[in-house]
Backbone as a ProteinNet text record, in pm:
[ID]
protein_1_A
[PRIMARY]
XXXXXXXXXXXXXXXXXXXXXXXXXXXXXXXXXXXXXXXXXXXXXXXXXXXXXXXXXXXXXXXXXXXXXXXXXXXXXXXXXXXXXXXXXXXXXXXXXXXXXXXXXXXXXXXXXXXXXXXXXXXXXXXXXXXXXXXXXXXXXXXXXXXXXXXXXXXXXXXXXXXXXXXXXXXXXXXXXXXXXXXXXXXXXXXXXXXXXXXXXXXXXXXXXXXXXXXXXXXXX
[TERTIARY]
1586.5	1516.9	1432.5	1445.3	1368.7	1223.4	1139.2	996.5	947.1	832.4	774.4	626.6	575.6	431.7	360.4	255.7	183.7	105.5	70.9	-10.6	75.1	169.6	248.3	383.6	424.7	552.3	671.5	651.5	761.8	837.7	969.9	1053.7	1044.4	1025.9	1009.4	1127.9	1139	1241.7	1210.5	1316.2	1298.3	1202.6	1197.2	1113.1	972.8	945.4	816.2	709.9	595	482.9	381	378.7	281.8	355.4	300.9	357.5	321.5	418.8	386.5	311.2	315.1	247.4	100.4	73.3	-66.6	-124.4	-43.4	-92.7	-118.9	-71.2	-93.2	7.7	-35.3	52.2	171.6	288.4	409.8	419.2	474.7	494	637.2	666.7	800.1	817	929.5	953.7	855.4	814.5	720.1	782.9	698.2	755	806	916.7	972.7	881.2	874.1	792.5	850	754.7	795.9	855.1	969	1035.4	989.5	927.3	879.2	980.6	1005.8	1095.9	1022.6	1094.8	1027.8	970.2	860.1	800.3	896.4	893.5	983.5	945.2	1042.6	1010.4	918.7	834.9	744.3	826.9	777.1	852.7	858.2	969.2	984.7	887.4	834.3	741.9	812.1	739	797.4	818.9	935.6	969	927.2	838.8	792.6	871	901.6	970.2	873	921.4	830.1	770.2	647.9	585.1	664.9	668.9	743.4	680.9	764.8	716.1	625.9	524	431.6	503.6	470.3	534.6	490.6	586.2	557.2	523.8	402.7	359.8	377.6	422.6	437.1	298.4	277.1	145.2	115.1	-12	-45.1	-10.5	18.9	52.3	-68	-47.2	-160.3	-228.7	-354.5	-424.9	-361.5	-388.4	-331.1	-365.8	-271.1	-291.1	-251	-222.4	-182.7	-46.8	30.8	160	262.3	356.6	463.4	581.6	624	735.6	858.7	971	1096	1122.1	1183.5	1214.5	1314	1309.5	1399.4	1544.8	1633.1	1775.4	1824.6	1943.2	1998.3	2013.8	1955.5	1959.5	1836.5	1742.4	1619.2	1630.3	1518	1511.5	1566.7	1582.1	1632.5	1694	1753.6	1812.4	1703.5	1732.7	1632.3	1596.7	1470.8	1431.6	1509.4	1536.2	1608.9	1522.4	1581.5	1508.8	1492.6	1367.5	1347.6	1394.1	1427.1	1472.7	1356.2	1320.7	1210.2	1266.1	1201	1243.3	1181.6	1217.5	1171.4	1044.5	982.6	858.2	744.1	629.7	515	471	462	422.4	527.6	654.9	761	752.2	716	701.7	581.3	475.6	358.4	392.5	463.3	502.3	594.5	684.5	775.4	698.1	597.1	516.1	437.1	388.2	302.9	381.5	494.7	562.7	697.4	750	879.9	859.3	785.6	762.1	838.8	841.9	919.5	864.2	954.2	917	977.3	892	936.1	922.5	912.2	891.5	1005.5	1128.5	1244.2	1248.7	1169.1	1171.8	1051.9	980.1	865.6	892.4	861.3	888.1	815.8	885.6	820.2	697.5	700.6	583.7	465.4	495.6	390.5	321.5	400.2	343.7	258.4	311.1	237.9	106	102.7	-17.5	-125.8	-89.1	-184	-201.4	-173	-191.3	-337.7	-425.3	-565.9	-630.2	-615	-680.5	-621.1	-493.1	-431.4	-483.2	-509	-563.2	-701.8	-782.6	-918.4	-918.6	-806.2	-799.5	-812.8	-794.7	-804.3	-946.7	-1040.6	-1181.5	-1205.3	-1230.8	-1217.8	-1284	-1401.7	-1468.6	-1421.1	-1328.8	-1280.5	-1133	-1082	-940.5	-903.3	-1000	-973.3	-959.7	-992.2	-991.5	-856.4	-743.2	-615.4	-588.2	-639	-615.6	-693.6	-805.2	-889.3	-847.7	-823.5	-797.5	-648.9	-561.4	-416.5	-347.8	-376.1	-332.4	-181	-110.3	34.8	109.2	38.8	99.4	147.5	276.5	331.2	285.6	274.5	226.1	81	-1.6	-140.2	-152.8	-74.4	-80.7	-36.6	65.1	113	0.6	-68	-171.6	-299.1	-324.8	-437.3	-412.9	-288.8	-253.7	-274.1	-230.7	-249.7	-398.4	-476.7	-619.6	-690.3	-651.1	-711.5	-675.2	-550.4	-510.5	-590.8	-615.2	-694.5	-837.6	-895	-1030.8	-1037.6	-939	-936	-926.8	-843.4	-829.6	-961.1	-1028.5	-1157.2	-1257.8	-1262.3	-1356.1	-1322.2	-1193.1	-1152.9	-1185.7	-1155.6	-1185.4	-1335.8	-1415.2	-1560.7	-1610.3	-1554.4	-1594.3	-1553.3	-1429.9	-1382.5	-1467.3	-1497.4	-1578.2	-1716	-1778.4	-1909.7	-1902.8	-1798.8	-1785.2	-1766.9	-1674.6	-1649.4	-1772.5	-1841.8	-1960.6	-2068.8	-2098	-2202.8	-2160.6	-2031.4	-1985.5	-1996.3	-1959.5	-1965.8	-2109.8	-2200.3	-2340.6	-2404.2	-2355.2	-2409.8	-2371	-2252.1	-2208.3	-2276	-2275.9	-2333.7	-2396.2	-2526	-2593.8	-2580.8	-2552.5	-2539.3	-2401.4	-2312.8	-2178.2	-2174.3	-2281.9	-2288.8	-2181.8	-2132.9	-2029.3	-1901.4	-1878.9	-1760.2	-1770.4	-1890	-1910.4	-1878.6	-1920.1	-1890.4	-1740.1	-1671	-1525.6	-1459.3	-1504.5	-1445.2	-1465	-1587.4	-1613.5	-1544.2	-1527.7	-1454.8	-1309.8	-1249.3	-1110.5	-1100.8	-1196.4	-1194.9	-1209.2	-1301	-1319.9	-1195.8	-1132.1	-1010.5	-901.4	-885.3	-783.1	-815.3	-940.2	-979.3	-962.6	-1018.1	-1013.3	-869.6	-791.2	-651.6	-572.2	-592.3	-520.3	-568.8	-698.1	-749.7	-687.9	-684.1	-625.1	-476.9	-406.7	-264.4	-243.4	-330.8	-321.6	-347.4	-448.8	-474.7	-351.2	-291.6	-175	-60.4	-33.3	76.9	51.2	-70.5	-100.1	-104.5	-171.9	-189.1	-62.4	30.8	156.9	267.2	233.8	331.2	427.6	383.9	470.8	416.5	504.6	469.5	518.2	455.3	495.9	393	442.1	354.4	278.1	159.5	82.5	144.1	126.5	180.8	117	195.2	154.4	115.6	19.9	-35.3	30.4	101.2	149.4	256.9	323.9	435.6	389.9	262.7	211.7	180.7	200.7	179.9	78.6	-31.8	-129.9	-118.2	-103.1	-77.2	69.8	138.6	280.7	302.1
7443	7425	7549.7	7613.3	7733.5	7699.5	7805.7	7791.2	7887.9	7859.4	7941.8	7957.7	8068	8094	8014.8	7948.9	7865	7946.7	8075	8157	8238.7	8314.6	8403.7	8349.6	8241.8	8180.6	8254	8350.2	8428.3	8344.1	8362.6	8284.6	8347.6	8265.2	8310.6	8264.3	8321	8275.2	8135	8074.7	7935.9	7927	8034.3	8027.5	8084.4	8143	8204.3	8097.7	8128.1	8035.1	8084.3	8220.9	8278.3	8374.3	8391.7	8487.5	8628.5	8720.8	8856.9	8935.7	8896.5	8971.4	8934.2	8801.8	8759.5	8681	8651.7	8583.4	8435.4	8382.2	8237.6	8157.2	8043.9	7957.8	7915.9	7925.7	7888.4	7736.5	7695.5	7551.1	7527.5	7401.5	7365.1	7395.9	7367.4	7395.3	7318.8	7382.1	7312.2	7181.3	7088.8	6960.7	6972.6	6915.6	6916.2	6838.9	6887.4	6815.4	6676.1	6587.5	6446.5	6427.6	6376.8	6348.2	6210.1	6217	6090.7	6039	5914.6	5851.7	5838.9	5854.5	5840.1	5699.3	5689.5	5555.3	5460.9	5338.9	5243.9	5228.2	5203.1	5184.7	5064.2	5070.9	4956.5	4829.8	4719.3	4595	4564.8	4515.2	4477.2	4364	4369.1	4260.1	4124.1	4029.6	3896	3829.8	3777.8	3709.4	3562.4	3525.2	3386	3304.8	3182.5	3092.3	3052	3034.2	2993.2	2856.5	2834.5	2703.8	2591.4	2478.2	2365.9	2323.2	2276.5	2230	2108.9	2103.8	1991.8	1862	1760.7	1632	1573.8	1529.6	1468.9	1321.8	1284	1145.4	1069.7	948.5	863.5	820.8	806.8	763.4	622.6	594	459.7	354.4	233.6	127.8	93.7	55	19.1	-106.1	-126.1	-246.4	-370.9	-487.6	-612.6	-632.6	-684.3	-706.7	-590.8	-473.8	-357.9	-305.7	-387.2	-346	-339.3	-247.5	-233.7	-317.1	-409.9	-495.9	-454.1	-465.5	-428.6	-523.8	-472.7	-562	-668.7	-782.6	-890.7	-855.1	-894.3	-872.1	-958.6	-927.5	-1004.5	-1150.6	-1236.1	-1378.1	-1426.1	-1333	-1375.3	-1374.6	-1403	-1403	-1531.4	-1629.4	-1756.1	-1838	-1949.2	-2032.6	-2090.5	-2110.9	-2170.3	-2310.6	-2350.1	-2483.1	-2592.4	-2694.7	-2807.5	-2875.8	-2909.5	-2975.8	-3123.9	-3170.2	-3312.1	-3400.2	-3519	-3617.5	-3709.9	-3718.5	-3803.4	-3922.5	-4036.3	-4154.2	-4151.1	-4249.5	-4255.9	-4337.7	-4373	-4447.7	-4356.2	-4419	-4341.2	-4239.8	-4284.9	-4193.8	-4087	-4122.1	-4024.3	-3913.8	-3951.4	-3851.5	-3760.3	-3819.7	-3737.9	-3638.4	-3684.7	-3595.1	-3485	-3519.7	-3418.8	-3314.7	-3359.9	-3267.2	-3172.3	-3225.4	-3144.9	-3053.7	-3101.5	-3030.3	-2969.3	-3003.7	-2948.7	-2824.4	-2727	-2600.6	-2488.9	-2373	-2261.3	-2220.1	-2200.5	-2163.4	-2026.5	-1927.7	-1791.6	-1757.6	-1859.1	-1834.7	-1754.9	-1781.7	-1715.6	-1566.1	-1518.4	-1377	-1299.7	-1357.9	-1291.9	-1282.3	-1167.5	-1143.8	-1248.2	-1309.8	-1412.2	-1360.5	-1233.7	-1180.3	-1163.4	-1129.7	-1120.2	-1255.3	-1360.7	-1495.4	-1530.6	-1503.3	-1539.3	-1463.1	-1337.4	-1255.1	-1289.4	-1346.5	-1357.6	-1499.6	-1598.7	-1737.4	-1767.4	-1733	-1771.8	-1705.3	-1574.1	-1503.1	-1543.6	-1581.5	-1625.8	-1763.2	-1849.2	-1981.5	-1973.5	-1877.5	-1864.6	-1820.9	-1769.1	-1726.8	-1844.2	-1966.8	-2083.5	-2134.2	-2076.4	-2096.4	-2007.1	-2064	-1987	-1850.5	-1835.4	-1705.3	-1608.3	-1651.8	-1565.6	-1528.9	-1536.7	-1508.2	-1365.7	-1273.7	-1131.2	-1095.3	-1185.8	-1151.4	-1097.1	-1158.5	-1101.7	-962.4	-934.1	-802.2	-694.3	-730.5	-632.6	-616.9	-727.5	-722.3	-714.5	-748.9	-744.6	-680.5	-551.9	-484.9	-476.9	-467	-450.8	-581.8	-691.5	-820.8	-885.1	-908.3	-978.5	-1123.5	-1182.6	-1320.2	-1330.1	-1233.2	-1233.7	-1214.9	-1124.6	-1103.7	-1227.7	-1296.8	-1417.4	-1519.5	-1545.9	-1649.2	-1599.8	-1468.7	-1416.7	-1439	-1421.6	-1447.8	-1595.1	-1684.1	-1826.8	-1863.1	-1801.5	-1829.4	-1783.2	-1666.4	-1618.9	-1710.4	-1754.8	-1848.7	-1978.5	-2022.5	-2143.2	-2121.9	-2005.7	-1975.5	-1976.3	-1918.5	-1918	-2060.5	-2143.3	-2282.4	-2358	-2338.2	-2405.2	-2366.1	-2238.2	-2193.1	-2253.7	-2258.4	-2315	-2462.9	-2536.1	-2679.3	-2704.8	-2619	-2635.6	-2615.9	-2515.8	-2492.6	-2610.7	-2658.2	-2773.2	-2896.2	-2919.5	-3035.2	-3031.8	-2914.6	-2903.6	-2928.5	-2872.1	-2889.8	-3037.1	-3104.9	-3246.4	-3330.8	-3298.5	-3376.9	-3366.1	-3245.4	-3228.9	-3289.8	-3277.1	-3336.9	-3489	-3547.6	-3692.9	-3742.6	-3675	-3715.7	-3691.9	-3591.9	-3569	-3679	-3734.7	-3842.6	-3974.9	-4006.1	-4132.4	-4107.5	-4092.5	-4047.5	-4145	-4275.4	-4372.2	-4370.5	-4287.3	-4279.6	-4177.9	-4176.8	-4081.4	-4108.7	-4235.8	-4266.8	-4188.9	-4155.5	-4075.1	-3937	-3882.4	-3751	-3757.8	-3866.7	-3880.3	-3889.5	-3961.3	-3973.3	-3836.8	-3763.2	-3630.5	-3539.8	-3536.2	-3448.9	-3498.9	-3627.5	-3680.4	-3633.9	-3638.2	-3591.9	-3442.5	-3365	-3220.9	-3192.6	-3261.7	-3240.3	-3279.1	-3388.4	-3431.5	-3325.1	-3269.7	-3166.1	-3042.3	-2998.6	-2877.4	-2895.9	-3005	-3026.5	-3050.6	-3121.7	-3145.9	-3016.2	-2924.9	-2797.1	-2710	-2715.7	-2638.5	-2688.9	-2820.3	-2876.9	-2841.9	-2850.4	-2816.5	-2668.7	-2581	-2438.9	-2415.1	-2483.2	-2473.8	-2515.4	-2624.9	-2676.8	-2575.8	-2520.3	-2424.4	-2300.2	-2244.6	-2118.3	-2137.2	-2241.4	-2258.9	-2308.6	-2363.5	-2406.7	-2302.7	-2184.9	-2076.3	-2088.8	-2147.2	-2163.6	-2081.7	-2011.6	-1937.2	-2018.2	-2132.1	-2223.5	-2218.1	-2214.7	-2205.1	-2336	-2321.9	-2439.1	-2498.4	-2626.7	-2687.5	-2624.9	-2612.3	-2566.2	-2418.1	-2377.7	-2242.1	-2142.5	-2188.8	-2100.5	-2003.8	-2027.4	-1939.7	-1807.8	-1799.6	-1675.1	-1574.2	-1445.9	-1339.3	-1238	-1225.3	-1120.9	-1008.7	-1047.9	-952.6	-961.9	-849	-848.2	-776.7
6400.1	6273.3	6248.1	6137.3	6102.7	6086.3	6124.6	6109.2	6003.6	5947.3	5841.6	5868.4	5822.6	5834.9	5728.3	5768.9	5675.1	5574.6	5611.5	5521.2	5426	5484.6	5399.6	5364.5	5430.6	5400	5452.7	5545.2	5600.2	5699.4	5695.6	5788.8	5928.6	6027.8	6166.3	6249.3	6367.2	6460.6	6506.2	6555.2	6598	6714.7	6801.8	6920.7	6897	6778.7	6752.4	6736.7	6799.1	6787.3	6686.9	6662.4	6569.4	6478.3	6360.1	6264.5	6309.3	6326.6	6371.9	6266.4	6144.3	6039.6	6027.2	6020.5	5996.8	6111.6	6214.5	6332.4	6312.5	6201	6175.3	6253.1	6300.8	6379.2	6295.1	6360.6	6288.1	6276.1	6172.9	6147.6	6103	6092.9	6045.7	5897.7	5843	5699.8	5612.3	5506.6	5418.7	5366.9	5364.4	5316.1	5173.8	5156.3	5020.7	4926.9	4809.3	4709.5	4682.7	4681.2	4661.7	4523.3	4531.1	4404.1	4353.6	4243.3	4185.7	4083.9	4097	3997.7	3864.8	3758.2	3626.9	3614.1	3545.1	3530.5	3458.1	3498.9	3431.7	3285.1	3205	3062.1	3044.1	2945.6	2922.1	2892.5	2939.6	2912.7	2763.8	2726.3	2586.3	2552.4	2434.3	2398.2	2403.6	2455.8	2473.7	2337.9	2324.9	2201.5	2213.4	2126.3	2126.8	2024.2	2063.3	1970	1859.5	1737.8	1629	1660.7	1618.9	1648	1582.8	1646.5	1586.9	1455.3	1368	1238.9	1257.4	1173.2	1181.7	1144.9	1220.6	1198	1064.8	992.7	864	885	846.3	862.9	731.3	745.7	627.7	581.4	450.3	402.6	452	475.2	524.3	421.3	465.3	369.2	283.2	159.9	74	125.6	89.2	135.1	76.7	137.2	86.1	-60.2	-133.4	-275.3	-361.8	-302.5	-379.8	-335.1	-275.7	-225.8	-339.6	-322.4	-419.8	-372.7	-453.7	-418.7	-498.2	-433.4	-500.2	-616.1	-723	-834.8	-791.6	-854.7	-812.4	-837.3	-747.6	-772.1	-887.8	-933.9	-1044.1	-1001.5	-1079.5	-1046.3	-972.8	-939.1	-874.9	-723.6	-657.9	-511.5	-451.7	-528.7	-476.3	-588.8	-555.7	-660.3	-750	-876.1	-964.1	-916.3	-936	-889.9	-961.5	-889	-947.4	-1052.1	-1164.1	-1270.3	-1236.7	-1227.7	-1196.7	-1311.3	-1277.6	-1376.2	-1407.8	-1534.3	-1577.2	-1655.8	-1637.1	-1711.9	-1851	-1930.9	-2069.6	-2086	-1975.5	-1985.6	-2030.5	-2058.4	-2104.7	-1998.9	-1873.3	-1766.3	-1741.8	-1757.6	-1741.3	-1845.6	-1968	-2073.7	-2047.1	-1993.8	-1961.1	-1850	-1746.2	-1637.5	-1688.8	-1777.2	-1831.7	-1912.3	-1986.7	-2065.4	-1976	-1864	-1776.1	-1683	-1633.5	-1524.8	-1564.6	-1679.8	-1719.6	-1805.9	-1752	-1821.4	-1750.2	-1812.1	-1757.7	-1621.4	-1526.6	-1390	-1358.2	-1327.6	-1297	-1148.6	-1065.6	-922.8	-861.7	-904.2	-844	-873.1	-969.3	-1006.1	-952.1	-858.2	-795.7	-646	-587.8	-445.8	-359.8	-263.2	-180	-105.1	-61.4	8.6	-86.2	-210.6	-312.3	-329.5	-335.5	-350.6	-229.5	-109	12.6	23.9	-20.2	-5.1	-106.6	-220.3	-331	-384	-302.2	-346.3	-377.5	-284.6	-299.2	-419.6	-430.2	-539.5	-673.8	-676.8	-801.3	-840.8	-742.8	-774.4	-835.3	-789	-843.3	-989.2	-1039.5	-1179.2	-1274.8	-1227.4	-1315.3	-1328.9	-1255.1	-1290.1	-1411.3	-1529.8	-1654.4	-1656	-1596.8	-1605.5	-1497.9	-1411	-1302.8	-1319.9	-1440.1	-1462.7	-1423.9	-1424.8	-1402.1	-1254.5	-1162.1	-1019.9	-971.9	-1003.3	-956.2	-1012.6	-1131.5	-1190.8	-1118.6	-1056.8	-987.7	-842.1	-773.4	-628.9	-595.3	-687.5	-661.1	-781	-800.3	-922.9	-935.4	-825.4	-830	-805.7	-810	-781.2	-910.8	-918.9	-1034.5	-1036.3	-917.3	-907.4	-955.5	-916.6	-960.7	-1110.7	-1169	-1314.3	-1389.8	-1336.4	-1403.6	-1414.2	-1302.4	-1304.3	-1372.5	-1371.8	-1449.3	-1598.4	-1641.7	-1781.2	-1815.5	-1725.9	-1750.1	-1751.5	-1661.4	-1659	-1785.1	-1838.9	-1963.6	-2080	-2085.8	-2191.4	-2180.5	-2057.9	-2038.4	-2085.8	-2057.3	-2103.3	-2255.8	-2321.1	-2468.4	-2521.2	-2457.6	-2501.9	-2483.9	-2370.8	-2347.8	-2455.2	-2490.4	-2593	-2729.7	-2762.6	-2892.3	-2897.7	-2790.7	-2789.5	-2796.5	-2733.4	-2741.1	-2884	-2952.9	-3093	-3179.6	-3162.4	-3241	-3211.9	-3083.6	-3048.4	-3112.5	-3115.8	-3179.3	-3329.9	-3392.3	-3537.2	-3571	-3499.5	-3528.1	-3496.8	-3387.3	-3350.9	-3456.1	-3500.6	-3602.2	-3735.7	-3769.1	-3894.2	-3890.3	-3774.9	-3762.1	-3768.6	-3695.8	-3697.6	-3834.1	-3908.2	-4041.8	-4139.5	-4117.9	-4207.2	-4169.7	-4044.8	-3998.8	-3862.1	-3857.6	-3737.5	-3622.1	-3653.8	-3545.4	-3480.1	-3531.8	-3474.2	-3360.2	-3281.4	-3170.4	-3064.6	-3056.1	-2957.1	-2984.8	-3114.7	-3147.9	-3083.1	-3082.3	-3020.4	-2871	-2805.8	-2663.7	-2638.4	-2725	-2708.8	-2724.9	-2826.3	-2850.4	-2729.7	-2676.7	-2562.7	-2436.8	-2423.7	-2307.8	-2310.8	-2429.7	-2442.8	-2410.3	-2461	-2435.2	-2286.4	-2219.2	-2075.9	-1996.4	-2037.6	-1966.6	-1978.9	-2100.3	-2120.4	-2036.1	-2041.9	-1968	-1816.9	-1765.7	-1620.7	-1574.9	-1655.4	-1619.3	-1608.9	-1704.1	-1699.4	-1584.1	-1554.1	-1440.9	-1310.3	-1292.7	-1170.6	-1161.7	-1274.9	-1275.2	-1239.9	-1290.6	-1256.2	-1108.4	-1054.2	-910.2	-830.8	-869.3	-796.5	-798.7	-914.9	-925.1	-840.3	-850.6	-781	-630.5	-582.7	-438.3	-369.7	-443.8	-383.4	-400.8	-453.7	-463.2	-578.3	-689.4	-805.8	-922.2	-988.6	-1110.2	-1229.7	-1249.7	-1357.3	-1469.1	-1592.8	-1708.4	-1730.2	-1787.5	-1828.8	-1955.7	-1978	-2101.5	-2225.4	-2329.6	-2461.9	-2464.2	-2384.5	-2395.9	-2301.3	-2199.2	-2094.4	-2137.5	-2247.6	-2287	-2348.6	-2383.8	-2444.4	-2334	-2365.9	-2268.3	-2321.6	-2246.5	-2273.8	-2172.2	-2044.2	-1935.7	-1896.7	-1898.8	-1865.1	-1732.2
[MASK]
+++++++++++++++++++++++++++++++++++++++++++++++++++++++++++++++++++++++++++++++++++++++++++++++++++++++++++++++++++++++++++++++++++++++++++++++++++++++++++++++++++++++++++++++++++++++++++++++++++++++++++++++++++++++++++++

């Protein structure tokens, strides 16, 4: 192995211990310069997956009494109620007058009826006819009985006006005929209370049946 002078770099004999020129101790060949590998390329930026789409939440269901019900299918939700058979007696004619009115129960969603029976029944207290319109705005059953309750309130007011007119007219003609006034008011009270009870019965039993005489008119549709 060749030797070199550490000071002057002169090549020396293999057996030389010192450089003859400068007297520096001979050494082995200068170490080769370290070959450095080029630095690795920078890592490619990490590709991130796009964030998942936000989950679409369904809107919460509306509160009771404000639910949207599907329109009735053709022919209604159920078979039309069977028409009762009334006899020709006096009581049979009265029952036919009271109960043989138009029935729209088959055209109202059964869940609508179940949800709004109570509030619809309260509509027959004359001054509370508006309750179904406020608390069950989307209820067809509630609107039906609110309409019947308003018609009942109008009838009560008309009968009260008529009763007062007849009472004052009767007393003006013959003041001792006060018993006639009692009869008139008794008839008016019987009509009013009878229609209120009939309205309660229809609403609380889940029937959308019109009241006699006045029930066919529509104010709320």
